[in-house]
N, C-alpha and C positions, 0 to 999 in steps of 0.2 A: 235074435242075435245077441250073444252075451259078450261083454267086453273083457271078461277075465278079472274084472274088479269086483270085490265084494265089500260089503259094509260091515263094520264092527263097532262095538262099543266096549271100551275098556275103562274101568273105574280105578282110581288110585286112592285107596284108603289113606295112604301116608300123606297125601297132599291135602286131603279134606280139612284137617285141623288148621293148616296154614291158610287155606282159603277162607274158612269160617272166621278165623281171627282177624282177617283183613276186610271183612264184609262192611264194616262201618266206615272204612276209609274211602275217600273220593278217588276216582280214577285219574290217571295222569292226562295231560293235555294231548291233542292229536299230534303236536310237534314232537312228542316224546318217542314215537315209533321210529325205527331205523329209516334213514332216507335212502333214496334210490342211488345216491352217490356217496362216496366217502371211504375212509380207510376201514380195514377190517376191525371188528369189535370182538374182543375175547370175553366170553361169558363163562363164569364159574357155576357149575351145577350146584344147586342149593336144596333140592328136594330129594327124597329117597328115590323117587321115580327117575329123575334126571341123572342122579349119580349112578344108579344101577343099569340104566339103558343107554344114555347118550354120553355120559361123562361130560367134561367141559367141552364147549364148542367155540368155533370161530365163525362169526356171521359177517358176511360181506355182500355187497350187491352182486346178485347172481349165484350165490353159493353159500351153503352152510356146511361146515366141516366138523365132524365129530371127533372125539378124543382118539379113537382108533385109526384115524386117517381117512375113513370113508366119508363121502359127502353126497349131498343132494344138489343138483343144479336147479336154480330158482329163476322164474320169470316174474317180475313184479307186475301184479295186476293193478294195484292201487290201494288207496285208503278206504277203510270201512268205518264210517262215523259212528255206527251203532252196533258193534259186535257184542253179542250177548254171552256173558260168562257166568259162572257161579257167583261172582262178586258183583254182578250187575252189568249194565251196558257201558262199554268202553270204546274209545277210538282204537283202531288197529290197522295193520297193513296186511293185505292178502297177497300171497304168492302162489303161482302154479309150479308144481314140481315137473321139470322137463328133462328127461322123460320120467314118468311115474316109476317109483322104486320103493323098496323097503329093505335097505341094506342090513346085514348082520352087524350089530354094534357091540357094546360092552357085554360081557358075560353071555354071549350068543343070543342076546335079546334083539328085538326089532321094534320099530316105532309103531307098527300096526298089527299086532297079533304075534304069534309064535309058531315056528315050524311050518307044518302043512296048513296051519290056520292063520297065515299072515296075509295081509292085503296090501296092494300097492298104495303108497302115499301119493295123492294127487294134488293136495293143497296144504300149505303151511300158513298159519296166521300168527303174526307177531304182535304182542301188545305189552303194555307196561302197567303192572299193578302198582298201587301205592306202596311206598317202602314200609317195611316192618323194622323194628329195632335191629340195628346191625347191618341193614341193607345199605348198599352204596347207590346202585342204580339197577333195580330189578327189571327182569325181562321174563315174559312167558312165551312159549312156543307151543301152539296147538297144532296137531296133525290130523288130517282127514283123508278118507278114501272115498271115491265116488266121482261122478261126472259133474254134479251141481256145485257151484261155489258156495262154501258155507257162510252162514250168518250167525251161528250160535254153537256153543259147546253141546247143545242138546240135539243138534242135527244127527240124523241116522248114521252118517259117515264118520262121526267123531272117533278118533283112535286113542288120543292121549294128550295130556297137558304136561309140559315140562318147565320147571322153574329154574331161573338162573339169576346171577347178579354180575353186572359188568363192573369189573374191579380194576381195570387198567386199559391201556391202549389196545 
């Protein structure tokens, strides 16, 4: 029996220099990830990938809304103390996408693939990298497709990593 979900791996060459530049920086504390309650946070897209695919986003408990108005419903699974990224191991928060989806976003792009070769996003991981010069309060959003909860950006279901900065309420 197949679930209709496929796994994909997308690399983002534009994000790699940013990630490598921050490799020496220590990760943020576990309390730095969004809480289960609280007001919406507005995040400004800061990487080429996030600007061209998601645009700015609004993150709130239960939902992430993209610049074009499309959104993903989220169910908070909980904290992940040792999520593995290209920057090292960081504290993160894991969410299940309910129902799984891959909406058309900026420039007809999607979070996990493109056109006939897109996959449903099933998990979102939110984490905070250490700030780079000019950052106010950076955020990362990793997206995944598949049945198993992710523990690493190296997992087979990894779709993409999107960089933001929280710059206001």
